[in-house]
C-alpha angles and dihedrals in degrees: 000000000000122000090255092051090047091053090047090051091050090052091046090055093043096246133135124194122228135171088268096050130265132346125194121233125217089260089051090049090053092048090049090052090053090050091047091052089054092048091047089053087056090054100262105158095194091057090048091053091048092052091048090063121090118263091245094050109117090217090060090051090050091051089048091052091051092050091051094045088052092052091046091048092051091050091047092049092049091051092050096246 
């Protein structure tokens, strides 16, 4: 994966990279919520707990970031980055 493709993948997953790691953008938070709803429908209890939290709860944002990092990591791995 080229640097440009990596940056595009980060944007697609709603992540930005900082010195301290990744942060999730509002778009990433929304995508993570969609993913969590799908996981909850499959019986995932962690996703259900995440969705039960308020949208301003920092723990929900942390879960969202983890979901998006997971999706980004899978895409990166599949592309050979």
